[in-house]
N, C-alpha and C positions, 0 to 999 in steps of 0.2 A: 396737876394741882388745881387748875381752873375747873376742869370737869368734876373733880371730887368736891370742890367748894360749892358748885352750883347744884349738883345732884347728890349732896351728902345725905339726904334723907331717903334716897332710893335704896332698894335692897341689893341692887347690882352695883358693884364697885367700878364706876366709870373711870376713875383715875388709876385703877390698879393698886396693887399692894403698896408700892412705893408712894404713889400720890396720897393714898389714904393715911399711911403712917406719917408722912411729912405734914399733911394738913392738920392732923391731930396734934402733932408737936408744936406747930406754929400757932395753932389756936390757943393752946395752953400758955404759950409764951407771949403772944401779941393780943390775943382775943379775936373775936369774929370781925370786929370793925377794923382792927389793925391789919388782919390778914386780907380784908377786902382792899384797903388802900395799898398794901404791898403788891397785890396782884395787879391793881390798876396802874400803879407806877411802873411795874415791870412790863406790862403790855404797852404802855405809852412809850417807854424807852425803846422797846423793840420796834415800834412803829416808826419813830424818828430815825432810828438806825437803818431800817429797811428801805424807807421811801424818801428820806431826806427832803422834807417839804421846805419850800421857801416861805419864810414868815414875814415877807415885806407887805406893808399896807399901802396899796396903790388905788384905793377907791377914789372916785371923783370928788366926793364931798368931804373927804378926809383932809384936814389941814396939814397932816404930816405926809401928804402924798409924795413930796419930793425926797422924803427920807426913806431909805431902804435899809432894812436890817441885814446884817451880814449873814451869809450862809454858814451853818455850823459845820466847819470842815472836819471837826474831830469825829463826826458821825459818818464821814465819807469813807467808803471801803479803801483799804490800803492799795495804792497804785505805785508800783516800783518805778514807773517812768517819771512820775512827779518827783520822787525822791532823788533820782539820778539827775534830773534837770536842775534841781536846786544845787546839787553838788557841782555840776558844771558851771553854774553861775557863780558859785563861791570861788571855784578855781580861777575863773576869769578875773574876778575882782582882786583875788590875791596876786595874780600875775601882773595886773595893772599896777597895784601898789608896789610890787617888787621892781617893776620897770621904772617907776617914778622916783623910788628912793633907794633902790639896791645898786650893787656894783655891776660893772659891765660883764664879767665872765658869767655870772648867774643869769644875766639877761639873755645872753646868746644861747643858753640851753633851754630855758623854760618859758620865755615870754614872747608876746606878740604886740607890736606897737601899731595902733591905728593912727591914720594921718592927723585926725583932729586932736590927738593927745599931744602932739609935738608943738602946737601953737602956743602953749603956755611957757615954753622955754625961750628965754630972751636971748641967751648967748648964741652967737652964730655957729661956733664950733660944736656946741652941744647939739644944735639942730642938725648939723651935718652928720654927726655921729649917729643920731637917732634915725636919720634917713637911711644910712647905710645898714644899720641894724634891722630897719624895717624891711628892706629888700631881702636880706638874708633869711628872714624868718617867714616871709610870705609863703614860700614853697613848703615849709614845714607844717604850716597850719592847713594849707590846702591839701597836702598829702601827709597825713599825720604820722608821727613817729611811733615806733613800737613802745608799748607800755613796759615799764620796768618789771622785774620779777616779783617785786613786793606788791604790785598792784593787782587787785582781783581781776579775774578774767572778764566778769560782766561789764566792768568799766570800759574795756576795749570794745566789746560788742555793741554796747548801747551808744557809745560815743560815735561810732561809725557803723550804722546798720546797713543792711544790704541795699535798701532803697536810697542810700545817701548819694546825693548828686554833688559832684565836685563843683564848687563855686568858680565861676569864670571872672577873671579880673581883666578889664580892658586895658589896652596899651595906653589909651588916653588918660586913664585914671592914674596909671603908674607914672606917666610923663608929667602930669600936672603936679604930682607931689615930689618931683625931682628924683624919682627912684631909678628910672631907666638909665640915667647917666652915671650911676655909681657902679664901678667895677666890682666883680665878685671874686674872692680869693679862691684858688684851686682847692685848698683844704676844705672850705665850706661846701664846694660842689661834691667832692668825694664823700664827705660825711652825709650829705643829703641823699646821695644815691644809695649808700649803705642802709640808711634808715628806711628809704622807700622799699628796698629789697626785703628788709625784715618784715615790713607790713604786708607785702604781697605774698610772702611764704605762708602757705596753709599748713596745718598739721599733717604729718606724714601718714599716708594710708597704705598699710602693707598689702591690702587687697587690690590696689590700683592696677597692678600688672595683669591680674585676671579679673577685671571688673565685670566681665560678662559671665563669670562662673555662676552656674545655677546649682543650688543644693539639690540632692536627690529627693524625690517625693515619696511619701509612704504608699502611693499607689503601686509601687514596684514590689511591695511586700504582700504576703498572703495573710488572710484572717482565718485562724484555725478554730476559733470558738467565739461565741458571743461573750460579751463582757460581764454577763450576769452569772453568778454562782448558783447552781441548782442546789437547793436545800432539801435534803431528805429528812423529814421530821422523824420518821420511824427509826432511821439509823441513829440519829442523835439521841433519841429517848432510850434506845436499846443500849448504846454505849454508856450513857449516863447511869442506867440501872446496873449494868455490869460493873462499872467502876465502884459504885456505892456498895454493892453487895460484896465485891472482893475485899474492899477495905473493912467492911463489917465482919467478915470472916476472921480477920486478924485483929478484931476489937479496936479498929481505928475509926473514930467518928469524925464527921465533917459537918460544918455549919452552913456551907454555901458552895454551890458549883455552878459554873456557867461556861458556855462554849463560844469560841471564836472560830469561824469557818474560813478556811483558806482554799486556794485552788487545788492543793493535793493533800493537805493535812489540816485537821481540826484540833485546836488547842482547848483542852478542858482545864479550867482554873478552879482549884478547890481551896477552901479555907479550912484547915483542920481545927478540931476542937481544942480548947486550952489543955495543955499538958501533953500533947502528942509530939513525939520526937520526929524531926524531919528525916533523919537517917532511917527510921523504921519504914517510912513510905518509900524512900529511895531504894531500899532493899527488895521491895515488892515489884520491881520492874518486870521481871520475867513472869511473875504470877498474873499481873494485869494483862500482859501480852497473851498469856495462855487463855485467860477468860474471855478476852475480846477476839481471839483467833485472828490477830492482825500482825503484820510484819512491820518492824521498825518502830516499836513503842519507845518513846524517849521521855524521861521524867526530868524536869527542871526544878530543882529544889534548893533554894526558892528562886522565883523569877526576879531578876534584878530590877529594883525600883518598885516592886510590888510586894505586898505581904501575902502572896499566894504561892501555891505549888502548881506547876504546869505539867499536864500529861498530854503529849502530842500523839494523836492517833491518825494513821493514814485513812483517807477517804476511799470508799469502794469505787466511786466514779471520779477518777482524776480528770482534771481539765488542763489542756495545754495553754500555756501563757505565750501568746504570739508576740514577736518583736514589734509588730505594727501597733498593737494595743499599747505597749509600753512607751514607744516613741511618740505616740499621740497624746500621752498624758500631760497634764498641766505642769507636773513637777519637772518633766524633761524639756518641754517646749519653752518654758519661762525660766529655765535655769540660767544663772549667771556664773556658773562655775568655770574654772579655767579649762579643765578636761573632764567634762561630765560623761559618765558611763552608766547606762541603764542596765542593771543586772537582772531585774525580774520583779517578782512580787513577794511580799512578806507573808507571814502566816495569817495576818489580818487583811489580806487582799489589797494591800496598798503598794503602789509602785515604789521601788527602791532605786534611787539615783545617788551615786557616790561620785566624789571628786578625786580623780587619780592624782592630781597635783598635791593633794593633802594627805594621800595615803602613806608615803609618796611612791612606794613600790608594792607590787602585788605578787604573791606566790600562790599559784594554782596547782593543786595536787588531787589525785584520786585514782581509783583503779581504772583499768581499761574498759571503755564503753560506757562510762557513767556520765559523760557530757562535757569533758574538758574542752574538746575542740569546738563544740557549739558555744561554750562560754567565751572562748577566745574570739570567735566570730561575732558574738553579741557585743563584746567590748569594742572591737574594731569598727563594726557598723555604727555604733553610737558615736564614735569620733568622726566618721565620714559624714554622718547626718548633721552634726552640730558645728564642725569646724571648717574653716576655709583652708585650701591647700597652703596658703602662706603662713598659717598659724600653727600647724602641726606637721611633723614628718615622722614616718614610720620606718624602723629598721627591723625587718622580719627575718628571723633565723628558723629554718625548718629542716632539721636533720632527717625527718621522715620523707621529705621531698614531695608529698602529695596533699598536705593539709592546707598550706597557704599559697599554693601556686596561682590561684585565680587573681590574687592581688598584684601579680607581676605586671598587669596592664596599667597600673597606676604609677609607673615610673616617672612620668612627666608631671605628676600632680602631688602625690603624697609620700613617695618612697625616697629613702636616702640609702646610699651604698658607696662603696669605694670606686674610684675612677677606673681602675683596671679590671673591674668585675664584669663578667659577661652577662650573668643573670641577676636581676634585681633582688630575687629571693635567695638568701644565702643558705647553701646546703652543705658545702664541703667544710671539713673541720679546720683545715689550714686557713681558709678565708674567714671562718668564724673568729679565729684567734686574731687575725689581722684587723677585723672589724671592731672587735672589743677594744683592742689597743688603740685603734683610730678614734673611738669614742672617748677614750681617756685623754687623748691629745686634744680633741674638741672641748672636753670639759676644762682642761687647763687653760686653753685659749679663752674660753668664755669667762673664767674667773679673772683673767687679766683684764678683760674688757670691763667687768664689774668693778674691779679695783680702780681702773682709770676713771670710770664714771662716778665713783664714790657712792655706790648703791650696794644693797645687800642681797637682792634676789632678782630674778629675771623679770618679774612684773614691774618693779620700780624702774629697771633699766629700759624696758620697752616703752613705758610711759614717758620717760625722759627723752628717749629717741624720737618718739612720735611728736613730742612738743618741740622738736628741733633744737634741743639744748645740747645734743651731742652731734658732732660733725663727722660725716663719713670720711673726710680727709684725714682724720686722726685714726682711721681704722674701725670706727664704730659702724654697726649695721643692726638691722632688726633681727632678733634671735627667735626663731620658731621653737616650739616645744618639740622634743625628740622622744618618741616612745619606742623602746626596744622590746620586742616580743620574741621569746624563745619557746617553741612549741614542745620540745622534748629535751629537757635539761639533763636528764640522767644519761642519755647517750653521749652528750658532750663530755661529761665528767669521766665516763668510762674510757673514752678515746683520747682525751687530751689532759685530763686531770687538773693539776695546779695551773697549767697555762690558761685555762678557762676560768677557774675559780678565783684566781687573784684579781684579774681585771673586773670580774663581776662584783667582787667584794668592794673593790675600790670605787666603782661607779655607785654602788648602793650606799656607800658611806658619804660620798661627797657630791654626787650629781643632783641632789634634790634642789638646791638653791638656783642652779643654772638651767633648770627645765629639762633634764634628762631623766626619764622615769622608766622603770623596768617592770615587765610582766613575764614571769617565768612559770612555765607549766611542766609538770613531770608526773608520770604514772608510777614512779617508784619512790615513795616517800620514806626512804631509809636514812639513817644518820650519816652514812658516808656520802650520800647525795645532797641532802639538805643539812649541811654542816652548821655548827654553832655560829660561825661567822656570817653565813647567809641569813640564818634565822634572826640574828640580832638586828639586821638592817632591813628586814621585811616584816614590819609590824602588822601589815594587812595580809591575811591569808585566807584563801578560798578553798574549802575542802569539799570535794564530792565524796560519794560513798567509797569507803575503803573496806578491806576485808578483816582487819583486826583492830583492837583497841590500841595496840602499840603504834600502828601507823597513824591513828587519830591523834595520839599524844605527840607523835613526831611533828605533825603538821600544826595542830592547834594548841599544843601543850595541855590538852584536856580531852576527855572522851566525847563521844557523840557522833563523830563522822562514821563510825561503824554501824550506827543504828539508822542511817538514812535509807531511803527506799529506792535510790537510783533515779535514772531518767531526768536528770537536771535538778534533783533535790540536793541542796548544798547548804553549808554553814559558812558564814563570813565572820571572821574574827578580826575585830578592830580594837586594839587595846586589850581590855579584859572582858569584853562582852562578845557573845556569839549571837548572830542573827540568822535565823533559818529562812532561806529563800527558795523560791522555785525559779530556776533560770529561764529567761525568755528563749523561745525556740526560733531559730532561723535556719532554713534549709539551704543547701548549696545552690540550687537554681535561683533563689532570691538574692544570694550574695553575688552571683554572676550577673544578674540583672542590674543591680546597683553599680557594680564595678564597670559594666559596659556603658551605663548612662554617664558615668563620670569620665571614662576614658575617651568617649567620643567628643568631648568638649575640648576647647583650646587649652593646651597646657603650657608649661614653661619651655623656653627654647632648649634647655638642657636640664637634666635631673639635679637634685640636691646632692652634691658629692661630699663625702666625708674626707677629712684630711688623709693624705697618703701616709702609709706606715710601712717601713722597711725593717724587718727583723734583723738584729745583729748577727744571728746565727744562720741566715739564709744564703750566705755566699756560696756560690758553686765552685766546683773543682774542675776547671777547664784544662789544667796542665796535668800531665801524667807523672811529672816529676814531683811526687808527694813524699815528704819525709814522715817518719814514724811519729815525730813530735807534733805534726799537724793533725794527727788523727784523734778521734774521740777516745776517752779513757776506757770505754766499754767496747771498743772496736774489735779487739781480738776475740773476746767472748762472743760477740754477735756474729763474727765471721765463722767461728767454729760451730755455732748453733745452726747457721744457715747451711753450711757444708754437710754437717752430720744429718740434718733433716732433709737435705736436697730440696728445700722449699724456700724460695727467696721472696718474702713479703714483709712489709713494714709492720703490719698488724701482728704477725707472729713475734717479732722483736719486742713490740709493746707488751704483749701478754706475758711472754716468757721472762723478760728481763725487767718488767714493770717500769718502763720508760714512757715519757711523754711522746706525743705525736711528732713534734718538731725534731726532737733529738733522734728518734728512731728513723725518721725520714732522712736526716742528715747522715746518719751512719750508712743507710742504704745507698745514698748518693756517693759516699766515699768508696763503698765496695764496688759500685758501678764504674767509677773512675779508675780504680785499680784492677779491674777486670775480673773480680770474683763473681759478680752476677752480671746478667745481661741488661738490656734496656727494658723500660717499663712497657707493659702491654695491656694498658687499661686496668681492668679489675683482676686480670689473671696474674698468678705469681711470676716473678722473674725467673729466667733460666739461670741455674747455678753452673758456672763454668769450671769449678774445681770438683773432682769426683772422689777425692780421698783426703783424709786428714794429714797424711804424710806430705802430700803435695802442697797443702795449705801451710803447714808448719815450715816447710822449706821456703815458701814465698815470704812468709812473715819474717823469717830469719834474715833473708836477703834484704827485706825492706828496712829492718833495724840497722843494717850495716851501712845504709846510705848516709853520706855526709851532707 
């Protein structure tokens, strides 16, 4: 405004559009003279506020040289220390008044008596009582008590800063006031010790056990491409002309078109002319793909939140999004999320970081070889780069046995498993069932802790525990996040069925508030694998390329996943919106380098063990005196099946009789005890000891006759 007022006759607007319009309005309202004095007053006010001049008149010839004008404190910048000091002074005055006029129980809690204040008391008994009170409270002032819960935290910090020197009181001073001869009650000493302990206790630090832990550096990762997207102008113009000409062939006019270039896909946004139906453009998906000679054309009609229609066209020159580039981004490094996972880049070339704690569970699906395992590694590496071993624990289930095995070296840092487990990576179906049920026990135990602490989620509980409002003597402890990762869920459903699905559904329904989150990956997105119970509790779904629209609707409840181009191209569904992403790429040698860097550091003395779980139906049959009533209902049918096929295997009983893994294994154990089949020989079938059905029927008849 000042520049515009001075140079208002110049052709160039020195004050800008805002200064010019404001000066014109004020000139019409105040006039040129009024605007001049307004600017002068504003500049003067700012000058006094900025420099705070002292207006005292101290010249020699001035008759008022002994008079000094006060400094204008209201122009002084706000100082929090001055405000706090005044609060402390007010508290001391109030405590003194309470001491002089209040009752004795209140005095013993909150006041401090200085020796000179007792001289005004004439009565000798009162003076003796005040001297005793003075002695009891000297230690409390010199070693301050803990501030109550209602008092803000900054009062405690400013009252006793780090450079606070404890005042020393000489013995002569205490003796001169008659303090040294007054005995101290044992209750007062115990109370003073407790208050001193509370002051000395610092907030609990969960990372203190591994205080020397160093986070992995991005130098361990490779850079696969530069961070700049190469723009091919000729390709953009050619695609634009082809889209416009194809739409004109079907008498569809557009008013505007623009392109947004991503690492693998370019988004063309078009605005159709008034009167054009969106469904008409949507039906031209195959025709546009034919004209552009491109694979994976996807039409978004309309784009959520915009009044445009999107046409996604794959680039001819695709670029790899490296994990190093994503982890170095500002969105990830400055993230304050509980469990940040860097998935990759969006179609507008922006890094996409999501919070697993808010998802709260993630379902990953896609055809074989489209990037699911790389996506799982990207998620796990994000957690390893961002979180301390005390803050998150991983439960890794890998039925394929070859995808997650490098993470087994992190058993002393990040992994959690059962105490009787030989390998930290869970591969056997029976141990998977025990682990899932163990997590259910851990979930129930954590809910009991939250109930006792009167909080609703793990974040509030940990904050309360770190502030030492919860005592470990009552069973409370710091609760790390637990992330359960299943690399091939379809295989578990095929081999164990309901025994896996039920604990998974229970964890998905209840485990969100207590910090247990699930990541389930499968390459078979059929309705008998991804059931309605699972889909209802997995609102966040990550779909890689699939082969049919039916599979896409099974995963996302909408189409689009069948039109992806593969190699990490994916759709993330959160709620009702789908976001197209290019997954960050990390190779196996990079993963092994990071894991080796972490495993060489000092770890915990023992791994994080899950609660022990003993199945009710896992009892063995050590005695050969077995009655028919002790056997399974399907025992006879299973025995006839094994003898007729002369092939003793648990998997055959599962397939032929449609039983779960535990029940089929129990029947096989019963047949072993009764001598129908031999001992287990690893992966080979058991030896069948009965060679005919007549021999088996005679044995079963004899077994039924036992009392």
